[in-house]
C-alpha positions as a Markdown table, in Angstrom:
| # | Residue | x | y | z |
|---|---|---|---|---|
| 1 | Met | 0.1 | 0.0 | 0.0 |
| 2 | Asp | 1.8 | 3.4 | -0.8 |
| 3 | Ser | 2.0 | 5.7 | 2.2 |
| 4 | Ile | 0.4 | 9.2 | 2.2 |
| 5 | Lys | 2.6 | 12.0 | 1.2 |
| 6 | Glu | 1.0 | 15.0 | 3.2 |
| 7 | Gln | 3.5 | 17.4 | 1.7 |
| 8 | Leu | 0.9 | 17.0 | -1.4 |
| 9 | Val | -1.8 | 18.0 | 0.9 |
| 10 | Glu | -1.4 | 21.5 | 0.7 |
| 11 | Val | -0.4 | 21.8 | -3.0 |
| 12 | Thr | -3.6 | 19.9 | -3.6 |
| 13 | Tyr | -5.4 | 22.8 | -1.1 |
| 14 | Asn | -3.7 | 25.4 | -3.2 |
| 15 | Trp | -4.4 | 23.9 | -6.6 |
| 16 | Cys | -8.1 | 24.0 | -5.7 |
| 17 | Asn | -8.0 | 27.8 | -4.7 |
| 18 | Gly | -6.6 | 28.7 | -7.8 |
| 19 | Gln | -3.1 | 28.8 | -8.0 |
| 20 | Ser | -1.0 | 28.3 | -10.8 |
| 21 | Phe | 0.7 | 25.0 | -11.5 |
| 22 | Glu | 4.1 | 26.8 | -11.9 |
| 23 | Glu | 3.1 | 28.0 | -8.0 |
| 24 | Val | 2.2 | 25.0 | -6.9 |
| 25 | Cys | 5.4 | 23.2 | -8.5 |
| 26 | Lys | 7.6 | 25.4 | -6.2 |
| 27 | Gln | 5.4 | 24.2 | -2.9 |
| 28 | Thr | 7.0 | 21.1 | -3.2 |
| 29 | Asp | 10.0 | 18.6 | -4.2 |
| 30 | Ser | 7.7 | 16.4 | -5.9 |
| 31 | Phe | 8.2 | 15.9 | -9.8 |
| 32 | Glu | 5.4 | 17.9 | -12.1 |
| 33 | Gly | 4.3 | 14.5 | -13.3 |
| 34 | Ser | 3.7 | 13.0 | -9.7 |
| 35 | Ile | 1.7 | 16.2 | -9.0 |
| 36 | Ile | -0.2 | 15.6 | -12.0 |
| 37 | Arg | -1.3 | 12.4 | -11.1 |
| 38 | Thr | -1.9 | 12.3 | -7.7 |
| 39 | Leu | -4.4 | 15.0 | -8.5 |
| 40 | Arg | -6.2 | 12.9 | -11.2 |
| 41 | Arg | -6.3 | 10.3 | -9.0 |
| 42 | Leu | -8.2 | 12.6 | -6.6 |
| 43 | Asp | -10.7 | 13.2 | -8.8 |
| 44 | Glu | -11.1 | 9.5 | -9.6 |
| 45 | Leu | -11.5 | 8.8 | -5.9 |
| 46 | Leu | -13.9 | 11.6 | -5.8 |
| 47 | Lys | -16.1 | 10.1 | -8.7 |
| 48 | Gln | -16.1 | 7.2 | -6.9 |
| 49 | Met | -17.1 | 8.8 | -3.5 |
| 50 | Asp | -19.7 | 10.9 | -5.3 |
| 51 | Asn | -21.3 | 7.1 | -6.8 |
| 52 | Ala | -21.1 | 5.8 | -3.3 |
| 53 | Ala | -23.3 | 8.8 | -2.1 |
| 54 | Lys | -25.5 | 8.3 | -4.6 |
| 55 | Val | -26.0 | 4.7 | -3.8 |
| 56 | Ile | -27.0 | 5.8 | -0.1 |
| 57 | Gly | -29.0 | 8.2 | -1.5 |
| 58 | Asn | -27.2 | 11.2 | 0.4 |
| 59 | Arg | -27.5 | 14.1 | -2.4 |
| 60 | Asp | -25.6 | 16.7 | -0.3 |
| 61 | Leu | -22.8 | 14.6 | 0.0 |
| 62 | Ser | -22.7 | 13.7 | -3.7 |
| 63 | Glu | -23.0 | 17.6 | -4.2 |
| 64 | Lys | -20.0 | 18.1 | -2.1 |
| 65 | Phe | -17.8 | 15.3 | -3.8 |
| 66 | Val | -19.1 | 17.2 | -7.8 |
| 67 | Glu | -18.2 | 20.5 | -5.9 |
| 68 | Ala | -14.8 | 19.4 | -4.8 |
| 69 | Ser | -14.1 | 17.6 | -8.7 |
| 70 | Lys | -14.7 | 21.2 | -10.1 |
| 71 | Cys | -12.4 | 22.7 | -8.0 |
| 72 | Leu | -9.4 | 20.0 | -9.3 |
| 73 | Lys | -10.9 | 20.1 | -13.1 |
| 74 | Arg | -8.4 | 23.0 | -14.7 |
| 75 | Gly | -5.5 | 24.0 | -16.7 |
| 76 | Ile | -2.8 | 21.6 | -17.5 |
| 77 | Val | -3.5 | 19.0 | -14.9 |
| 78 | Phe | -6.5 | 17.9 | -16.5 |
| 79 | Ala | -5.3 | 18.7 | -20.9 |
| 80 | Ala | -6.3 | 16.3 | -22.9 |
| 81 | Ser | -2.9 | 15.9 | -23.9 |
| 82 | Leu | 0.2 | 17.8 | -23.4 |
| 83 | Tyr | 1.2 | 17.6 | -26.8 |
| 84 | Leu | -0.7 | 19.9 | -28.6 |
């Protein structure tokens, strides 16, 4: 099981609050690809949690997961391809 990398918690928080990718990259020693992979994996987790919330009938919780996903999905992190 992978260990939790707490140094990316602040990076993720700042990304969701509108900082640029360049700014968040300066906040950690992690590689850019690792940051992108982490944010994409978090989005996948949020989708799964949204589905689980819908299954149990908790609409408020589902909406929170959707809103969190919207904060993540922007910029180069979610570009269809880096080779444009």
